[in-house]
C-alpha positions, 0 to 999 in steps of 0.5 A: 626135037623138044628133047634135044633142045632140052639137052642142048640147054643143059649142056649149055648152062652146066658149068661142071666142066669149067669148074674142073679146068679151072681147079686143074690149073689152080692144082698145076700152079700150087704143084710147080710152086712146091716143087720150086720150093723143095728144090730151092730149100734143098739147095740151101740146105745142101750149101749149108751142110757143106759149109758145116762140113768145111768147118769142122776139122 
């Protein structure tokens, strides 16, 4: 019984799982931001390229 209580206390006090979840959420937010930035910059470059092509004879 003492071993079981020791294991439950260790499990309760272990915060590596919570930290892993926090880092995963943070990584997800950063990934979404990077993808959105790439899409927006790509659209801007496409617009600039189209304007340049239209200006050339």
